[in-house]
Backbone of each chain as ProteinMPNN parsed JSONL, in Angstrom:
{"seq_chain_A": "MPAEFDTTVRLALYREFVRTASPPTAETLAKCTQASIAEVRAALERLAAGKAIVLQPESREVLMANPLCAVPTPFQVRTQGRSYFGSCVWDGLGIMAMLGGDSLLDTSCACCGEAMTIGAREGHLVPASGVIHFAVPAKRWWKNIVFS", "coords_chain_A": {"N_chain_A": [[83.285, 74.258, 95.599], [85.512, 74.072, 97.525], [87.46, 75.653, 96.158], [86.345, 78.212, 96.145], [86.169, 78.674, 98.887], [88.857, 78.507, 99.524], [89.798, 80.81, 98.306], [88.503, 82.685, 99.894], [89.78, 82.207, 102.349], [92.408, 82.819, 101.629], [92.215, 85.559, 101.007], [91.408, 86.567, 103.48], [93.631, 85.9, 104.971], [95.686, 87.541, 103.827], [94.541, 90.06, 104.266], [94.362, 90.224, 107.081], [97.036, 89.856, 107.764], [98.232, 92.144, 106.653], [96.776, 94.13, 107.971], [97.396, 93.78, 110.677], [100.091, 93.528, 110.666], [101.201, 91.128, 111.245], [101.399, 87.584, 111.023], [98.342, 85.889, 110.651], [97.044, 83.27, 112.69], [95.919, 79.866, 112.115], [93.731, 79.543, 113.719], [92.836, 82.179, 114.111], [92.162, 82.796, 111.475], [90.087, 81.02, 111.158], [88.147, 82.167, 112.765], [87.801, 84.558, 111.381], [86.719, 83.686, 108.986], [84.552, 82.297, 109.724], [84.634, 79.545, 109.892], [85.641, 76.148, 110.605], [88.643, 75.308, 112.429], [89.891, 73.096, 111.354], [88.87, 73.078, 108.751], [89.989, 75.441, 107.794], [92.715, 74.844, 108.028], [92.899, 72.797, 106.146], [92.35, 74.255, 103.839], [94.553, 75.971, 103.824], [96.577, 74.118, 103.374], [95.901, 73.309, 100.776], [96.27, 75.727, 99.42], [99.005, 76.026, 99.813], [99.936, 73.786, 98.443], [99.29, 74.585, 95.907], [101.159, 76.511, 95.561], [100.602, 79.097, 96.367], [101.023, 80.09, 98.847], [103.375, 79.587, 101.592], [103.9, 77.143, 104.032], [104.885, 76.659, 107.472], [107.215, 74.076, 108.324], [106.647, 72.286, 110.491], [104.647, 73.27, 112.373], [102.699, 73.995, 110.595], [101.606, 76.444, 110.318], [101.354, 79.701, 108.747], [104.181, 80.532, 106.844], [105.132, 82.01, 104.667], [103.243, 84.401, 103.046], [103.527, 85.205, 100.308], [104.323, 88.376, 99.019], [104.861, 88.633, 101.737], [106.498, 87.794, 104.777], [106.464, 85.606, 107.557], [108.293, 85.561, 109.594], [111.019, 87.322, 111.214], [113.365, 88.966, 109.083], [116.296, 90.108, 107.215], [115.11, 92.031, 105.616], [113.249, 94.524, 105.855], [110.239, 96.231, 105.626], [108.868, 99.395, 105.925], [105.817, 100.987, 106.216], [102.906, 103.004, 106.114], [102.753, 103.29, 108.892], [103.336, 100.791, 109.876], [105.318, 97.755, 110.036], [106.824, 95.294, 107.969], [108.098, 92.072, 106.956], [110.077, 90.85, 104.272], [110.989, 87.865, 102.482], [113.225, 88.039, 100.944], [115.174, 90.46, 99.092], [113.752, 90.997, 96.783], [111.155, 90.231, 97.48], [110.791, 92.123, 99.445], [110.643, 94.446, 97.877], [108.37, 93.664, 96.569], [106.425, 93.786, 98.59], [106.313, 96.527, 98.957], [105.37, 97.293, 96.443], [102.926, 95.943, 96.37], [101.457, 97.074, 98.472], [101.524, 99.757, 97.94], [101.537, 103.414, 98.08], [103.628, 105.387, 100.309], [106.783, 104.094, 101.172], [109.486, 102.354, 102.834], [112.301, 100.329, 102.404], [114.37, 98.714, 104.503], [117.547, 97.456, 104.584], [120.617, 95.687, 103.963], [123.903, 95.605, 102.436], [124.651, 92.484, 101.136], [127.21, 91.605, 101.055], [129.124, 93.343, 102.389], [127.738, 94.458, 104.48], [127.009, 97.106, 104.729], [124.579, 99.539, 105.494], [121.558, 99.849, 103.657], [118.964, 101.557, 101.986], [115.876, 101.464, 100.347], [113.454, 103.322, 98.7], [109.959, 104.11, 98.147], [107.614, 106.259, 96.64], [104.352, 107.241, 96.772], [103.698, 104.805, 95.603], [105.6, 104.503, 93.657], [108.878, 103.691, 92.625], [111.673, 105.188, 94.169], [114.536, 106.375, 92.659], [117.449, 104.407, 93.165], [120.733, 103.302, 94.142], [122.526, 100.235, 93.592], [122.656, 96.64, 93.267], [120.843, 93.737, 92.422], [121.163, 90.376, 93.115], [120.288, 87.35, 91.712], [120.607, 84.192, 92.662], [119.678, 81.636, 92.147], [118.53, 79.806, 89.387], [115.519, 80.561, 87.517], [113.72, 78.399, 87.054], [114.2, 76.755, 89.164], [113.378, 77.939, 91.476], [111.166, 77.182, 93.09], [111.907, 74.729, 93.994], [113.232, 74.831, 96.353], [111.946, 76.999, 98.077], [112.367, 78.451, 100.371], [115.134, 78.669, 100.564], [115.636, 79.943, 98.087]], "CA_chain_A": [[83.217, 74.882, 96.936], [86.83, 74.309, 98.116], [88.168, 76.759, 95.501], [85.756, 79.46, 96.637], [86.574, 78.813, 100.287], [90.297, 78.775, 99.53], [89.948, 82.242, 98.005], [88.075, 83.401, 101.109], [90.86, 82.072, 103.338], [93.575, 83.564, 101.128], [91.975, 86.999, 101.154], [91.418, 86.854, 104.923], [95.03, 85.807, 105.395], [96.405, 88.757, 103.431], [93.93, 91.232, 104.905], [94.766, 90.235, 108.488], [98.497, 90.02, 107.803], [98.526, 93.554, 106.378], [96.137, 94.963, 108.988], [98.047, 93.634, 111.98], [101.54, 93.368, 110.458], [101.565, 89.87, 111.892], [100.682, 86.513, 110.317], [97.251, 85.301, 111.422], [97.088, 81.822, 112.896], [94.766, 79.145, 111.561], [92.602, 79.809, 114.623], [92.334, 83.517, 113.781], [91.513, 82.718, 110.166], [88.815, 80.319, 111.342], [87.208, 83.161, 113.276], [87.544, 85.529, 110.309], [85.943, 83.089, 107.898], [83.439, 81.573, 110.337], [84.791, 78.129, 109.541], [86.372, 75.428, 111.651], [90.098, 75.334, 112.264], [90.236, 71.991, 110.439], [88.568, 73.523, 107.379], [90.996, 76.442, 107.426], [93.999, 74.15, 107.823], [92.822, 72.083, 104.857], [92.469, 75.275, 102.784], [95.949, 76.422, 103.809], [97.366, 73.063, 102.724], [95.639, 73.377, 99.328], [96.93, 76.938, 98.909], [100.442, 75.745, 99.782], [100.169, 72.839, 97.347], [99.192, 75.38, 94.674], [102.254, 77.486, 95.599], [100.11, 80.451, 96.622], [101.63, 80.438, 100.137], [104.299, 78.576, 102.106], [103.617, 76.859, 105.433], [106.014, 76.21, 108.284], [107.29, 72.617, 108.155], [106.08, 71.478, 111.581], [103.391, 73.802, 112.923], [101.806, 74.182, 109.45], [101.114, 77.815, 110.263], [101.885, 80.392, 107.567], [105.557, 81.042, 106.842], [105.155, 83.075, 103.663], [102.131, 84.756, 102.176], [104.425, 86.003, 99.472], [105.7, 88.646, 99.446], [104.999, 88.813, 103.183], [107.125, 86.678, 105.488], [105.962, 85.565, 108.938], [109.381, 85.624, 110.577], [111.933, 88.447, 110.933], [114.434, 88.774, 108.098], [117.025, 91.378, 107.006], [114.431, 92.842, 104.59], [112.116, 95.095, 106.586], [109.536, 97.317, 104.923], [108.049, 100.27, 106.778], [104.825, 101.74, 105.445], [101.605, 103.246, 106.742], [102.87, 103.117, 110.335], [103.558, 99.397, 110.247], [106.487, 97.189, 109.368], [106.646, 93.927, 107.467], [109.334, 91.459, 106.493], [110.095, 90.045, 103.061], [111.957, 86.777, 102.583], [114.41, 88.451, 100.204], [115.02, 91.859, 98.673], [112.692, 91.043, 95.773], [109.886, 90.231, 98.197], [110.675, 93.444, 100.073], [110.113, 95.329, 96.837], [107.009, 93.207, 96.302], [105.551, 94.34, 99.631], [106.15, 97.952, 98.64], [104.518, 97.393, 95.247], [101.588, 95.435, 96.679], [100.745, 97.965, 99.392], [101.481, 101.101, 97.374], [101.811, 104.522, 98.998], [105.024, 105.675, 100.625], [107.362, 102.989, 101.927], [110.944, 102.251, 102.896], [112.864, 98.993, 102.637], [115.651, 98.79, 105.213], [118.3, 96.218, 104.466], [122.051, 95.986, 103.924], [124.651, 94.893, 101.4], [124.878, 91.097, 101.561], [128.648, 91.357, 101.079], [129.896, 94.088, 103.389], [126.894, 94.836, 105.604], [126.654, 98.531, 104.735], [123.128, 99.739, 105.481], [121.002, 100.348, 102.396], [117.532, 101.817, 102.056], [115.196, 101.699, 99.069], [112.187, 103.971, 99.0], [108.93, 104.31, 97.122], [106.733, 107.374, 96.962], [103.063, 107.083, 96.081], [103.709, 103.563, 94.842], [106.619, 104.507, 92.607], [110.239, 103.545, 93.135], [112.602, 106.319, 94.171], [115.789, 105.824, 92.123], [118.425, 104.023, 94.193], [121.855, 102.537, 93.618], [122.616, 98.879, 94.105], [122.43, 95.558, 92.309], [120.204, 92.578, 93.048], [121.69, 89.137, 92.542], [119.466, 86.14, 91.777], [121.574, 83.09, 92.596], [119.04, 80.388, 91.726], [117.786, 79.953, 88.118], [114.071, 80.706, 87.723], [112.967, 77.131, 87.08], [114.477, 76.033, 90.414], [112.988, 78.739, 92.643], [110.221, 76.503, 93.97], [112.433, 73.465, 94.512], [113.454, 75.14, 97.769], [111.576, 78.412, 98.07], [112.944, 79.11, 101.556], [116.504, 79.027, 100.179], [115.606, 80.905, 96.985]], "C_chain_A": [[84.599, 75.085, 97.548], [87.546, 75.502, 97.486], [87.651, 78.101, 96.0], [86.187, 79.709, 98.08], [88.064, 79.127, 100.385], [90.559, 80.249, 99.233], [89.568, 83.08, 99.221], [89.185, 83.371, 102.16], [92.077, 82.882, 102.907], [93.387, 85.063, 101.338], [91.975, 87.403, 102.632], [92.847, 86.844, 105.46], [95.779, 87.097, 105.068], [95.857, 89.982, 104.157], [94.389, 91.337, 106.362], [96.262, 90.465, 108.636], [98.848, 91.495, 107.624], [97.976, 94.435, 107.501], [96.909, 94.948, 110.3], [99.571, 93.596, 111.884], [102.053, 92.114, 111.166], [100.781, 88.746, 111.206], [99.547, 85.946, 111.16], [97.43, 83.79, 111.555], [95.874, 81.187, 112.213], [93.53, 79.413, 112.418], [91.987, 81.183, 114.321], [91.592, 83.496, 112.449], [90.173, 81.997, 110.251], [87.746, 81.287, 111.855], [86.811, 84.142, 112.175], [86.595, 84.97, 109.25], [84.727, 82.316, 108.405], [83.432, 80.105, 109.911], [85.514, 77.441, 110.697], [87.872, 75.53, 111.381], [90.532, 74.247, 111.281], [89.978, 72.392, 108.986], [89.606, 74.54, 106.892], [92.339, 75.771, 107.167], [94.004, 73.395, 106.491], [92.97, 73.074, 103.699], [93.909, 75.769, 102.675], [96.839, 75.388, 103.124], [97.151, 73.091, 101.205], [96.322, 74.598, 98.719], [98.441, 76.725, 98.822], [100.784, 74.785, 98.642], [100.115, 73.554, 95.993], [100.217, 76.491, 94.597], [101.755, 78.928, 95.717], [100.703, 80.989, 97.92], [102.622, 79.344, 100.502], [103.996, 78.396, 103.594], [104.886, 76.43, 106.168], [106.021, 74.68, 108.318], [106.634, 71.802, 109.261], [104.73, 71.995, 112.061], [102.304, 73.907, 111.862], [101.067, 75.52, 109.53], [101.798, 78.498, 109.076], [103.326, 80.837, 107.795], [105.656, 82.209, 105.866], [103.785, 83.188, 103.011], [102.793, 85.737, 101.221], [103.711, 87.229, 98.904], [105.897, 88.81, 100.94], [105.602, 87.57, 103.828], [106.734, 86.754, 106.96], [107.057, 85.71, 109.983], [110.338, 86.769, 110.216], [113.05, 88.064, 109.974], [115.212, 90.095, 107.97], [116.357, 92.303, 105.982], [113.13, 93.39, 105.18], [111.536, 96.281, 105.821], [108.699, 98.087, 105.929], [107.104, 101.067, 105.899], [103.551, 101.874, 106.264], [101.638, 102.947, 108.252], [103.089, 101.696, 110.803], [104.855, 98.917, 109.602], [106.248, 95.717, 109.069], [108.016, 93.388, 107.056], [109.105, 90.721, 105.175], [111.156, 88.976, 103.2], [113.268, 87.105, 101.891], [114.178, 89.888, 99.745], [113.906, 91.994, 97.634], [111.323, 91.051, 96.453], [109.689, 91.548, 98.959], [110.11, 94.457, 99.091], [108.663, 94.964, 96.524], [106.013, 93.733, 97.328], [105.263, 95.8, 99.325], [105.204, 98.13, 97.459], [103.08, 96.984, 95.562], [100.79, 96.421, 97.522], [100.654, 99.399, 98.883], [101.836, 102.167, 98.407], [103.294, 104.775, 99.175], [105.581, 104.533, 101.478], [108.875, 103.046, 101.875], [111.329, 100.803, 103.156], [114.236, 99.18, 103.269], [116.345, 97.447, 105.126], [119.783, 96.571, 104.463], [122.688, 95.192, 102.802], [124.985, 93.5, 101.925], [126.357, 90.767, 101.654], [129.311, 92.022, 102.271], [129.065, 94.558, 104.575], [126.541, 96.305, 105.68], [125.135, 98.684, 104.642], [122.679, 100.335, 104.153], [119.495, 100.509, 102.567], [116.999, 102.077, 100.653], [113.823, 102.272, 99.396], [111.228, 103.971, 97.824], [108.039, 105.458, 97.593], [105.485, 107.261, 96.102], [103.095, 105.882, 95.131], [104.721, 103.499, 93.716], [108.004, 104.477, 93.237], [110.988, 104.872, 93.088], [113.948, 105.772, 93.698], [116.823, 105.582, 93.221], [119.557, 103.244, 93.539], [121.884, 101.162, 94.275], [122.295, 97.879, 93.009], [121.83, 94.373, 93.05], [120.649, 91.307, 92.328], [120.717, 87.99, 92.786], [120.419, 84.962, 91.613], [120.987, 81.825, 91.982], [118.282, 80.625, 90.415], [116.278, 79.851, 88.331], [113.353, 79.367, 87.854], [113.192, 76.343, 88.366], [114.017, 76.782, 91.655], [112.132, 77.93, 93.613], [110.703, 75.14, 94.436], [112.793, 73.629, 95.988], [113.205, 76.637, 97.919], [112.148, 79.143, 99.275], [114.377, 79.53, 101.245], [116.5, 80.106, 99.103], [115.322, 82.305, 97.488]], "O_chain_A": [[84.866, 76.174, 98.058], [88.175, 76.285, 98.198], [88.432, 79.02, 96.249], [86.529, 80.834, 98.445], [88.483, 79.919, 101.229], [91.439, 80.862, 99.837], [90.234, 84.066, 99.537], [89.489, 84.389, 102.782], [92.704, 83.553, 103.727], [94.3, 85.751, 101.795], [92.486, 88.465, 102.986], [93.219, 87.67, 106.293], [96.43, 87.678, 105.937], [96.619, 90.837, 104.608], [94.762, 92.417, 106.821], [96.701, 91.187, 109.532], [99.672, 92.032, 108.364], [98.638, 95.379, 107.932], [97.058, 95.981, 110.954], [100.261, 93.629, 112.902], [103.195, 92.061, 111.623], [99.619, 88.937, 110.847], [99.785, 85.554, 112.303], [97.91, 83.127, 110.636], [94.94, 81.872, 111.796], [92.416, 79.5, 111.901], [90.765, 81.326, 114.282], [90.529, 84.101, 112.31], [89.239, 82.315, 109.515], [86.591, 81.233, 111.434], [85.644, 84.511, 112.047], [85.772, 85.696, 108.692], [83.967, 81.752, 107.618], [82.391, 79.517, 109.617], [85.943, 78.093, 111.649], [88.304, 75.8, 110.261], [91.436, 74.459, 110.473], [90.775, 72.083, 108.1], [90.041, 74.505, 105.741], [93.021, 76.096, 106.195], [95.02, 73.369, 105.795], [93.629, 72.777, 102.703], [94.424, 75.962, 101.574], [97.751, 75.746, 102.378], [98.098, 72.919, 100.438], [96.888, 74.516, 97.63], [99.084, 77.183, 97.877], [101.796, 74.953, 97.961], [100.811, 73.172, 95.053], [100.171, 77.322, 93.69], [102.398, 79.86, 95.232], [100.868, 82.199, 98.078], [102.711, 78.316, 99.831], [103.854, 79.374, 104.328], [105.828, 75.912, 105.568], [104.961, 74.055, 108.34], [106.111, 70.721, 108.991], [103.77, 71.229, 112.144], [101.117, 73.908, 112.189], [100.032, 75.705, 108.89], [102.712, 77.936, 108.474], [103.644, 81.445, 108.817], [106.195, 83.265, 106.198], [103.24, 82.213, 102.494], [102.624, 86.951, 101.334], [102.609, 87.114, 98.368], [107.011, 89.102, 101.376], [105.261, 86.442, 103.472], [106.679, 87.839, 107.539], [106.761, 85.96, 111.152], [110.451, 87.139, 109.048], [113.605, 86.968, 110.051], [114.815, 91.098, 108.564], [116.98, 93.262, 105.527], [112.061, 92.801, 105.024], [112.251, 97.203, 105.428], [107.922, 97.507, 106.688], [107.527, 101.738, 104.957], [103.174, 100.97, 107.01], [100.676, 102.421, 108.812], [103.034, 101.421, 112.002], [105.416, 99.587, 108.735], [105.571, 95.006, 109.81], [108.961, 94.146, 106.839], [108.085, 90.06, 104.984], [112.119, 89.147, 103.947], [114.305, 86.523, 102.209], [113.114, 90.46, 99.983], [113.196, 92.999, 97.612], [110.433, 91.797, 96.046], [108.565, 92.028, 99.101], [109.212, 95.229, 99.427], [107.836, 95.834, 96.251], [104.887, 94.086, 96.98], [104.124, 96.256, 99.42], [104.341, 99.008, 97.471], [102.133, 97.604, 95.079], [99.589, 96.589, 97.314], [99.808, 100.17, 99.337], [102.368, 101.86, 99.474], [104.11, 104.432, 98.319], [104.916, 104.064, 102.402], [109.468, 103.688, 101.008], [110.756, 100.138, 104.018], [115.147, 99.732, 102.652], [115.8, 96.425, 105.542], [120.16, 97.651, 104.919], [122.108, 94.239, 102.282], [125.532, 93.352, 103.018], [126.73, 89.763, 102.261], [129.978, 91.363, 103.069], [129.622, 95.011, 105.575], [125.84, 96.72, 106.604], [124.487, 98.041, 103.816], [123.338, 101.213, 103.597], [118.841, 99.692, 103.215], [117.599, 102.816, 99.873], [113.119, 101.762, 100.268], [111.629, 103.849, 96.667], [107.755, 105.602, 98.782], [105.555, 107.195, 94.875], [102.589, 105.941, 94.01], [104.713, 102.564, 92.916], [108.268, 105.142, 94.239], [110.942, 105.588, 92.087], [114.455, 104.807, 94.271], [117.043, 106.428, 94.087], [119.364, 102.603, 92.506], [121.341, 100.958, 95.361], [121.738, 98.226, 91.968], [122.248, 94.042, 94.16], [120.529, 91.182, 91.109], [120.366, 87.695, 93.929], [120.976, 84.761, 90.534], [121.705, 81.035, 91.369], [117.472, 81.549, 90.336], [115.818, 79.136, 89.221], [112.462, 79.226, 88.692], [112.475, 75.381, 88.642], [114.239, 76.318, 92.773], [112.348, 77.984, 94.823], [110.005, 74.458, 95.187], [112.674, 72.689, 96.774], [114.139, 77.439, 97.89], [112.391, 80.348, 99.201], [114.795, 80.626, 101.619], [117.262, 81.07, 99.184], [115.26, 83.245, 96.697]]}, "seq_chain_B": "MLLFRGEEHIETWRTQWNQPRGAALTIDQAWRLADAWYGDKMDPGWRRATVDETEALLTKLGLTGPFWSLRA", "coords_chain_B": {"N_chain_B": [[117.467, 86.008, 96.775], [119.552, 88.673, 96.834], [120.719, 91.885, 97.967], [123.206, 94.087, 96.795], [125.913, 96.464, 97.028], [127.215, 96.95, 94.652], [128.531, 95.569, 91.541], [131.113, 94.574, 92.114], [130.888, 93.867, 94.736], [129.163, 91.721, 94.606], [130.835, 89.859, 93.392], [132.868, 89.567, 95.307], [131.412, 88.5, 97.463], [130.433, 86.163, 96.262], [132.773, 84.735, 95.728], [133.77, 84.431, 98.3], [131.838, 82.803, 99.488], [131.692, 80.72, 97.808], [129.792, 80.612, 95.711], [127.785, 80.182, 92.769], [127.79, 82.283, 89.841], [124.921, 84.134, 89.294], [122.161, 85.886, 88.131], [122.21, 89.372, 87.644], [120.335, 92.16, 88.551], [119.237, 95.506, 88.004], [118.01, 97.773, 90.509], [115.761, 99.024, 89.601], [114.886, 97.293, 87.539], [114.308, 95.023, 89.1], [112.301, 96.054, 90.668], [110.261, 96.495, 88.793], [109.78, 93.856, 88.087], [108.943, 92.844, 90.574], [106.672, 94.389, 90.993], [105.013, 93.583, 88.891], [104.774, 90.922, 89.565], [103.781, 90.77, 92.173], [101.976, 92.832, 92.516], [99.207, 92.475, 92.276], [98.545, 90.698, 94.214], [96.833, 90.742, 96.397], [94.377, 90.884, 95.319], [90.999, 89.794, 94.741], [90.672, 88.241, 92.449], [93.145, 87.167, 91.929], [95.4, 84.796, 90.584], [97.717, 82.09, 90.31], [100.247, 82.628, 87.964], [100.501, 81.166, 84.703], [103.026, 79.053, 83.194], [103.532, 79.952, 80.587], [102.519, 82.579, 80.744], [104.202, 83.646, 82.7], [106.682, 83.431, 81.469], [106.259, 85.194, 79.36], [106.052, 87.582, 80.735], [108.647, 87.771, 81.874], [110.164, 87.965, 79.538], [109.169, 90.375, 78.523], [110.278, 92.087, 80.356], [112.854, 91.944, 79.667], [114.268, 89.802, 80.591], [115.748, 87.215, 79.66], [117.029, 84.104, 78.256], [118.956, 81.161, 79.342], [119.042, 81.226, 82.206], [116.652, 82.371, 82.978], [114.778, 80.758, 81.94], [111.896, 78.697, 82.189], [111.423, 76.174, 81.548], [112.063, 72.659, 81.753]], "CA_chain_B": [[117.782, 87.227, 96.081], [120.237, 89.553, 97.787], [121.078, 93.224, 97.497], [124.623, 94.433, 96.929], [126.196, 97.862, 96.67], [127.676, 96.999, 93.268], [128.974, 94.295, 90.957], [132.309, 94.058, 92.789], [130.452, 93.251, 95.999], [128.643, 90.391, 94.246], [131.973, 88.975, 93.127], [133.528, 89.272, 96.596], [130.514, 87.602, 98.208], [130.363, 84.898, 95.533], [134.043, 84.043, 95.936], [133.886, 84.089, 99.722], [130.893, 81.745, 99.854], [131.747, 79.695, 96.76], [128.482, 80.601, 95.07], [127.853, 80.412, 91.324], [127.286, 83.553, 89.335], [123.549, 84.044, 88.827], [121.775, 87.025, 87.299], [122.186, 90.633, 88.384], [119.336, 93.107, 88.066], [119.214, 96.812, 88.657], [116.862, 97.878, 91.422], [114.59, 99.369, 88.784], [114.414, 96.048, 86.903], [113.711, 94.16, 90.137], [111.05, 96.707, 91.071], [109.243, 96.206, 87.769], [109.449, 92.438, 88.221], [108.172, 92.684, 91.815], [105.36, 95.034, 90.799], [104.214, 92.71, 88.025], [104.605, 89.614, 90.223], [103.054, 90.858, 93.443], [101.091, 93.987, 92.588], [97.792, 92.091, 92.374], [98.469, 89.499, 95.072], [95.71, 90.838, 97.34], [93.123, 91.003, 94.567], [90.169, 88.573, 94.798], [90.823, 87.438, 91.237], [94.522, 86.717, 91.707], [95.698, 83.366, 90.435], [99.114, 81.858, 89.963], [100.438, 82.741, 86.521], [100.961, 79.954, 84.023], [104.41, 79.131, 82.71], [103.534, 80.829, 79.404], [102.331, 83.969, 81.191], [105.408, 84.078, 83.417], [107.736, 83.628, 80.465], [105.948, 86.421, 78.619], [106.412, 88.694, 81.622], [110.111, 87.861, 81.959], [110.641, 88.459, 78.244], [108.805, 91.789, 78.447], [111.201, 92.833, 81.205], [114.208, 91.745, 79.157], [114.925, 88.72, 81.337], [115.718, 86.066, 78.761], [118.213, 83.242, 78.324], [118.785, 79.937, 80.135], [118.811, 81.474, 83.633], [115.267, 82.762, 83.201], [113.893, 79.765, 81.342], [111.104, 77.937, 83.156], [111.258, 74.809, 81.027], [113.07, 71.715, 82.266]], "C_chain_B": [[118.334, 88.247, 97.07], [120.609, 90.873, 97.131], [122.555, 93.484, 97.775], [124.826, 95.881, 96.523], [126.628, 97.987, 95.219], [128.164, 95.633, 92.827], [130.173, 93.713, 91.703], [131.956, 93.404, 94.121], [129.84, 91.87, 95.743], [129.8, 89.418, 94.087], [132.699, 88.601, 94.413], [132.71, 88.264, 97.388], [130.51, 86.202, 97.59], [131.63, 84.069, 95.766], [134.154, 83.548, 97.373], [133.023, 82.884, 100.091], [130.79, 80.656, 98.793], [130.386, 79.52, 96.08], [128.623, 80.828, 93.561], [127.338, 81.801, 90.967], [125.858, 83.335, 88.833], [123.251, 85.18, 87.877], [121.698, 88.27, 88.171], [121.202, 91.598, 87.722], [119.561, 94.462, 88.73], [117.997, 96.838, 89.585], [115.603, 98.22, 90.635], [114.017, 98.132, 88.085], [113.699, 95.164, 87.921], [112.382, 94.746, 90.617], [109.944, 96.388, 90.074], [108.819, 94.745, 87.821], [108.576, 92.21, 89.463], [106.77, 93.262, 91.66], [104.447, 94.136, 89.966], [103.857, 91.403, 88.727], [103.636, 89.709, 91.397], [101.999, 91.962, 93.502], [99.628, 93.639, 92.779], [97.57, 90.95, 93.36], [97.297, 89.549, 96.055], [94.364, 90.951, 96.632], [92.323, 89.701, 94.659], [90.405, 87.661, 93.595], [92.228, 86.945, 90.977], [94.57, 85.205, 91.496], [97.162, 83.254, 90.041], [99.26, 81.888, 88.445], [100.894, 81.408, 85.931], [102.413, 80.141, 83.594], [104.485, 80.079, 81.513], [103.418, 82.299, 79.81], [103.585, 84.501, 81.889], [106.548, 84.315, 82.437], [107.509, 84.906, 79.673], [106.326, 87.649, 79.449], [107.926, 88.875, 81.679], [110.69, 88.42, 80.664], [110.376, 89.952, 78.108], [109.772, 92.653, 79.256], [112.658, 92.647, 80.778], [114.969, 90.644, 79.855], [114.79, 87.438, 80.519], [117.006, 85.252, 78.913], [117.982, 82.082, 79.277], [118.46, 80.184, 81.608], [117.341, 81.732, 83.925], [114.279, 81.776, 82.594], [113.168, 78.975, 82.428], [110.904, 76.499, 82.714], [112.388, 73.935, 81.548], [114.176, 71.498, 81.259]], "O_chain_B": [[117.658, 88.631, 98.025], [120.788, 90.963, 95.916], [123.077, 93.148, 98.838], [124.03, 96.454, 95.779], [126.425, 99.038, 94.61], [128.21, 94.68, 93.605], [130.249, 92.501, 91.905], [132.649, 92.494, 94.576], [129.981, 90.962, 96.562], [129.752, 88.293, 94.585], [133.101, 87.451, 94.591], [133.25, 87.293, 97.919], [130.576, 85.195, 98.295], [131.563, 82.857, 95.973], [134.569, 82.418, 97.633], [133.422, 82.049, 100.902], [129.924, 79.784, 98.861], [129.905, 78.4, 95.906], [129.491, 81.587, 93.129], [126.555, 82.402, 91.701], [125.621, 82.435, 88.027], [123.997, 85.415, 86.927], [121.189, 88.229, 89.291], [121.232, 91.818, 86.511], [120.016, 94.544, 89.871], [117.079, 96.028, 89.454], [114.51, 97.758, 90.965], [112.801, 97.948, 88.047], [112.626, 94.626, 87.648], [111.451, 94.005, 90.934], [108.825, 96.052, 90.462], [107.646, 94.425, 87.624], [107.592, 91.473, 89.408], [105.796, 92.684, 92.143], [103.273, 93.951, 90.286], [102.78, 90.847, 88.516], [102.783, 88.842, 91.588], [101.212, 92.014, 94.447], [98.879, 94.413, 93.376], [96.52, 90.308, 93.342], [96.82, 88.504, 96.499], [93.329, 91.098, 97.281], [92.908, 88.618, 94.654], [90.341, 86.438, 93.721], [92.494, 86.365, 89.924], [93.861, 84.446, 92.157], [97.76, 84.192, 89.514], [98.489, 81.25, 87.727], [101.585, 80.628, 86.587], [102.95, 81.248, 83.63], [105.389, 80.911, 81.43], [104.13, 83.155, 79.286], [103.978, 85.652, 81.696], [107.291, 85.288, 82.564], [108.459, 85.62, 79.353], [106.853, 88.629, 78.922], [108.43, 89.99, 81.549], [111.599, 89.249, 80.691], [111.231, 90.706, 77.644], [110.053, 93.796, 78.895], [113.576, 93.129, 81.441], [116.19, 90.556, 79.727], [113.832, 86.681, 80.676], [117.939, 85.658, 79.605], [116.949, 82.013, 79.942], [117.686, 79.433, 82.201], [116.837, 81.361, 84.985], [113.068, 81.951, 82.726], [113.752, 78.63, 83.455], [110.288, 75.702, 83.421], [113.51, 74.396, 81.758], [115.108, 70.736, 81.52]]}, "name": "protein", "num_of_chains": 2, "seq": "MPAEFDTTVRLALYREFVRTASPPTAETLAKCTQASIAEVRAALERLAAGKAIVLQPESREVLMANPLCAVPTPFQVRTQGRSYFGSCVWDGLGIMAMLGGDSLLDTSCACCGEAMTIGAREGHLVPASGVIHFAVPAKRWWKNIVFSMLLFRGEEHIETWRTQWNQPRGAALTIDQAWRLADAWYGDKMDPGWRRATVDETEALLTKLGLTGPFWSLRA"}
């Protein structure tokens, strides 16, 4: 039963996040799933323990429903009349890939600050110049996912 | 994971902030990785990939070597 409910909460989380371009609270998810806030919070903790999402350290509300990030970052994706934030450029690309359609990622060079935009059309990348640097080796990404 | 205008910008940033050299991907490579990683994230049947599955994906995208290894 918990696994099935966790899937229900996960799908509601993503659906509401995408629909509103804002992270739903545990209270909102409780309404969406017709469950108690305590049940939703327990599901969110299990999803976080399984590395499906990341919760904020104190409030335990959603920080990342990867690739979506709950707080503003320098990686903003505009698509379908809404805008979303990714935690890094890779997550920005992930938002574009996950949502499909036409989209734009507005960001800047991490070195000099020059504005850079990456676009996708009908779910396909529009060729763009630039290089993406992964500083943390893959096996250490989840040791500190906020830093990675 | 940060975006740079070119390799020389990575080196300037790395030197300025005393950061180790990691791995540099083209935007196309990163797009293919992001698409494979996140493309199905909203699907009801999504599940976290196993280490074997993730390694197979990285290898398929040409991301091999110690930096991309998932084993301790």
